[in-house]
C-alpha positions in Angstrom: -12.0 11.0 11.7 -10.4 12.0 8.4 -11.9 13.2 5.1 -14.9 11.3 3.8 -14.6 9.6 0.4 -17.2 8.0 -1.8 -17.2 4.2 -1.9 -19.0 3.0 -5.0 -19.3 -0.6 -3.7 -21.1 0.6 -0.6 -22.9 3.4 -2.4 -22.0 5.8 0.4 -19.4 8.2 1.8 -17.1 6.6 4.3 -14.4 7.9 6.7 -10.9 6.5 6.9 -11.1 5.7 10.6 -14.3 3.8 10.2 -12.7 1.3 7.8 -8.9 1.5 8.6 -7.1 -1.7 9.2 -3.7 -2.4 10.6 -2.3 -5.7 9.2 1.1 -7.1 10.1 2.5 -9.4 7.4 5.0 -12.0 8.7 5.2 -14.2 5.5 5.6 -13.6 1.8 2.3 -12.9 0.0 -0.2 -10.4 -1.2 -1.1 -7.1 0.6 -4.8 -6.8 1.1 -6.5 -3.8 -0.6 -8.0 -1.9 2.4 -7.6 1.5 3.9 -5.0 1.4 6.7 -1.5 0.2 7.5 0.2 -2.8 5.9 3.2 -3.5 8.2 5.9 -5.8 6.9 7.1 -7.7 10.0 8.8 -10.7 8.5 12.0 -11.7 10.3 13.8 -12.1 6.9 13.4 -10.4 3.6 9.8 -10.4 2.5 8.5 -10.6 -1.1 5.1 -9.0 -1.2 2.7 -8.1 -4.0 0.1 -5.4 -4.4 -2.6 -6.1 -7.0 -3.9 -3.3 -9.2 -6.9 -1.6 -7.6 -10.4 -2.0 -9.2 -13.0 0.7 -9.7 -14.5 -0.3 -6.4 -11.2 0.4 -4.7 -11.0 4.0 -5.9 -9.8 6.3 -3.1 -8.3 3.5 -0.9 -5.2 4.6 0.9 -2.6 2.1 2.1 0.5 3.0 4.2 3.1 0.3 3.7 5.8 0.3 6.4 8.7 -1.9 7.4 8.7 -3.1 11.0 11.8 -5.1 10.6 15.2 -4.3 9.0 15.5 -6.6 6.0 15.4 -6.0 2.2 11.6 -6.3 1.9 10.1 -5.8 -1.6 6.6 -5.0 -2.8 5.9 -5.6 -6.4 3.0 -3.4 -7.6 0.9 -4.8 -10.5 1.0 -2.3 -13.4 3.6 -0.1 -11.6 3.0 3.0 -9.6 0.8 5.5 -11.4 0.6 3.0 -14.3 4.4 3.3 -15.0 5.6 -0.3 -15.5 9.2 0.8 -14.9 8.3 1.8 -11.3 6.9 -1.5 -10.1 9.1 -2.5 -7.2 9.3 -0.7 -3.8 12.2 -1.8 -1.6 12.4 -1.2 2.2 15.7 -1.7 4.1 15.2 -0.5 7.6 12.6 -0.1 10.3 10.3 2.8 9.6 10.8 2.9 5.8 7.4 3.7 4.4 5.2 4.9 1.5 1.6 5.8 1.3 -0.3 4.9 -1.9 -3.7 5.9 -3.2 -5.9 4.0 -5.6 -6.7 6.4 -8.4 -7.9 5.6 -12.0 -7.1 1.9 -11.5 -3.5 2.5 -10.4 -1.6 2.9 -7.2 -0.2 6.4 -6.9 2.3 7.6 -4.3 0.6 10.2 -2.1 3.9 11.8 -0.9 7.6 11.0 -1.2 8.5 7.7 0.3 10.4 7.7 3.6 13.5 5.5 3.1 11.7 3.3 0.6 13.2 3.1 -2.9 11.0 2.8 -6.0 12.5 1.1 -9.0 
C-alpha cells in the first residue's frame, strides 16, 4: 500500500495506492498533478508541461514515462528543485522515465532519471 503521507487539503494521511492514477497522454498539454504514472503515449514528439506544485500538493509523486519512442519534452515550471536552468526533461525511447516529488513548492527528482535527460 505504500508509505502514508499527510494531505493538507484532505486533512488526513493518505496512501499512494489509494490515490494513484495512471494517465496516458496522447496529445500535447499539461500533466495533471496527482500521485501515479503520467505516461506519454503520443505517436509523435509530445510537448508537455508540468505546473509548479502548490502547498496542497506537498508530497505528491509522479512517475513520468515514455511509452513511445519520440523526442518528448516536459517543461517544468520553475525548474526541478527550483533551479530554472533545469526546466526541461527530454525522453527519447520507450521506458525513459523519471520520478518527481512535490517538495517546498518545487518538483524534485526522487532518483536518477532512467534515459531521460534534464536540461
